[in-house]
N, C-alpha and C positions, 0 to 999 in steps of 0.2 A: 717326297716333301713339296716339290713345286706344285704337284696336284693339290695337296692340303692348303698351300698358300693361297692359290688361286680359289678355293672354295671359301676360305675365310674371308677374302677380300670380297668376293661376291656377296656373301652374307651380310657384311658391314655395309656394303653398298645399298642392299635391300632396306637395311634398318634406317639408313640415312633417307632413303626415298620415303619410307613410310612415315617417318617423323615430319618431313617437310609437307606432305600430303595432309596429316592431323593438324598442323598448325594453321593450315589455310580453311579448315572447316570451323566456322565460328559456333562456339558453344560446345565443342566436342570434349568429352571427358576421357576418352581412350582412343588410342592409334587404330585407325582403320585404314585399309588401302584406299587409294584414290579411286573413285569410279568415273568412269567417262561421262561427260555431260550430255544428257539426252536432248533431243529437241523437244523445246517447249510444248505442252499440251495446253488445251483450253478447258475451261468450266463455265458453264452457263449461268447467269444470275437473271434476277428480274429485269434488269436493265441491259447490260452488254456483257460479252464474254471477256475473260481476264486470263493472261497467261500464269500459269503455276510457276512457282520458283523451281529452279533447277535442283535436283537431287544432289546433295553435298556442296552445294554453291551457295553464295551470298543471296539473301531473300530480295526478290524484286517486288518494289512497291507497286502494286495495281492501280492504275488511275481508274478511280470511280467518278463516273459522270455526276455532276452536282447541278441541281435545279438553276435555271437562270433567274428565277424570280420566286419568292416565298413570301409568306404573310408573318409579320412579326407580332401584330396586335390586332384584337378586335373588341370594339365596345358596342354594345353591352355585354354583360356576363350571360352566361348560360341561365336557361329557364330554371334549373335547380338551385340557382344561387340568388337570383333576384328577379323581381317583376319591375316592369319599367312603364313609364308614363305614356301616354297617347301622342306626345310630341316628340318621342325619341327619336334621335339619329342612329343610323349604323354607321360606325366610323372603321374604316379598315386601314391599317397601316403596313405597307410592304417592307421587307427588309432591306431594300434598296431603292435607289432612283428607278423608276418605271420609264424605260426608253420608248415603248410602244404603249401608250395609255390606252388607245382605242382597243388593242387586243387584250389588254388586261381587264378593261371594264366590261368588254362582251362576255366574259366568263363568269361574271358575278351574277347571281340570281337570287332574288327575293321572293318568296312564296308564302302569302298569308292565307289563313282560313276565313278572313272577312277582307276580300282584297280591296285596296286602294291604289291609286296611280302613284307612282314614285320615280324617281331619277337620282342618278349620282351626280356628284359635283367634285372636281379635283380642286383641293385646296393648296397642295404642294407637290413636289416630285414623287413623294412616297404616300401621301395620304389622300383618300378619297372617301366621301360621305355621302350617305344615302338619305334622302328626305323625301316624305310623302307629300303629296299636293294639299291634301286635308289631312286633319289628324287620324291616326290609327284608329280603328274601332276597337273598344276596350274589351277585355276578357277573350284574348283569343292567342294563338301560337303563331309565331312568325318564323320561317326556316330560311336561313341565308346559307348559300352554298357558293364557293369558289372553286371552280373546275380549272385549277391551275395547269392540270397536265394537258390540256386543250390549246394552251398558248404556245405558238409555233417556237420550238426550239427548247421548249419547257416540259418535255414529256416525263422527265424523272421525277417531276414534283408530285406531290400528294394532293390531292383534292381535300378541301376543307370545308366543314359544315358546322353551324352552330344554330341552335334553336332558342328563340327568344319567347319570353312571356309577358304579354301586355297586360297590364293590370287594371285597376279602376281608373277611370277617366276624372282625374284631379285637376281642376281649372280654376286659377285663383285670380280675382280682379281686383287690382290694388288702385285706390284713388288717393293720389297724394294731396288733392285739393279737399276732400271730404274726410281724409285721414281714417279710411277704413278699409279692410281686406274682406272680401267676401270669397269664401271657398265652396266651389260646386263640385259635387261628386256624382259622377254619371249623370248629370245634367240637373241635379237637385241640389239646392242650396243647403249646405250642410252646416255652415258656420260663419258669423259675422264677427271680425276681430279688429278691435280699436288699434290703430298703429300711428307711428310718427316716422315720417320719412326724411330725406336729406333736407338739410336746411339751406345750403348753399352758402356762397361767400369765401371759398378758396379756389381762386383761379390760378391755374397752372398751364402754361403754353397755350392760352386762350380758351381752355376749357374749365368750367367750374366743377371741380372734382368733388365737391360736397353735396352735389345734386344727385339724386337717384335717377338712374337712366330710365326712360321711358320707352316701351316697346315690349316685345314678346320674348320673356325670358324661359329658360327651361332650367329646372333644378338640376344641379350636376353632382351632387353629393351632400352628405351631412356629418356632423359630429355633435355629440352629446355636449361636449364642451370644447370651445375654439379659442385660440390664444389670438387676440387682435392687438395689433401694435400700429404706432405711427410711423414705423420704418419706410413704409411705402411713400411717405411724404417727405422722405429724408430726414426726418425727425427723430434722433437717438439718444439725445442728451435729456435725461430726466428733468433738469432744471428748465428746459424750454416749457413755457405755457401751453403749447400745442402737443407735448409729449403724452402718450397713454400706452399702456399695456394691461389688458385685461382679460380675464377668463370669463368668456361668454356662453351661457347654456342654450342648447337646443338650437343650433346653427346650421341653416340649410342654404347651401352655396347656390347662387344664381348669376352669377357672371365670373369673369376672370379679372375683373378690376376691383375685387374685394366687396362686392355686394352680397349680402346675406338677407334671409328673414330669420329673426332670432329674437330670444327674450331681451327686453330693454333693461339695461343695467342701472336700475333705478329709474328717476325721471318719469314715473308712472303718471305724473300729472298732465304730462304733455300727450299722452297717447288718446288718439280719438280727437285732438284739439289743435295741435300745431307739429310742424315738421322742425326736428332739433337733431337729427342723426347727421353722421358724416357720409351718408349716401345709403346706408342699410335701410332695411324695413324693419323698425322696432316693433315688437308686439308684446301684449300681456304675458306674464308667466304662464298662465293656463292656456292661452291661445297660442303660444309659441311651443309649448310642449305637445299639445294635440297636433299642430301642424307638423312637428317633426315626426310624429308617430306614424302620419299617414303618408309622409313624403316618399315618393319613388323617383329615382333618376329619370329625367325626360317629362315631368309634370310640368304643365304650363303656368307660368305666373306673368299675367299681363299688367303692365304698370303705366298708368296714364297721369297727365297733369304736369309735367316738367318739360323744360326747354332743352335738355340733354337727352339726346337719342341714343339707343343702344346701337352699337356697330354690330353688324352681322357676324364679325370676326371675334367679338369680345364673347368669350365662353362658348357656349352653345346657342349663340344669338342667329341661327340659321333662319328662323321664321321671319326675320326682318327683310329678307329677299321676296320678292314676288316669285309666282311660280314660273314665270317668264325669264326672269332674272336667274333663278336658281338652274334652271335646264341649261342656260347658256354655258355653265361650267362643265358640261358633260364633253368627253373626247368623242362620242359617237355622234354621227350625222343624225339630223332630226328624222329623216326618214329611214334610218337604220334600225338594228335591233333595239329593243326597248327593254327597260328593267321593271316593266309594270308587273306587280304581284299576280300570281295565279292562285287556284286553290292549293293548299299545303297538302303535300302527301304525309301518310302517316309514319312512314319509316323515321327511326331516330337519327341524329346527326352520326356521320361517319368519324368525324374528329372534334375534339372540344378543346381548343386551346386554352391554357389556363391563365393567360394573361389578361390584364385589364387595363385600358387607357383611362382611368379615372384622371381628369386633368386637375392640376394644382396652380391656384393663382395667388395673387396678393391676399394677405389675411388682414386687410387694413380697415375692415368694416367698423361699425358702431354708428 
């Protein structure tokens, strides 16, 4: 009897031990004897080795090394999506503030089939912009490569590439005094369009905001129909005589301060004769539609004849700076590595980020 009692007690103790062991195994569906925890082993990955979770124990979260720096956005888009103008910048936005700008800039490479000199300029702690000394040569491919894995401490990052397609050299000359816009394509005059520019007369903070800005503009985007309102003036009451809200056809943006080349909303009698707009370049219906059809981001629109100058930070007004001024924004020493393009290889881009940094500004034109 005592022998049987001791055997029964031992069996109950074993069942209890098994039950406790089963409850400690997360996700178990049946009781299994507890296994001794082995010494962790390691597996190799592309970056570092990480310990495996112990058998029968709680999972151990492996620490995966993350890149110190990555790219959040590249403008323009890939060659398969758009063709760009000869004045086009390359805008690179990183995913965080760049602590060592020189190291980041040194791994950015621009290679063109028809090389021209270029340089990077930092405009914020996350954004750097590439501009050429002279306009890109038309009808060619340009390869941008960011060798992020070569930045010290950033070996886990993936290198990024994107190929751009430079299209026709569209250069427009706008005379606000003669009220015309001449559009040249690959050096040949393609069209002369009667226009009406900003009339002036609305001064805010010492600036006549109704004057069209003079200087070298770049086209930044376009819409077949753009809603333009007076809200940029702080005017939202329809009873205010300055209020407007209109749907404007064939609108091509040329700044962040609400300037467009677009079809005039009536008032055709002023086209080619006088300036009557709120700062935009109004054109004839036929001329505006034609210009919209050929416009590529990065096309050059030179405007002259007004006292209000385009600020280089307004939209893509980067050509407002001289070449010497532009290069002063680089983080690299003048005698250090250069970003001058070389002949482009034929290999396709390794990575093609799908993001686009098309800038949006005020839609207050007219």
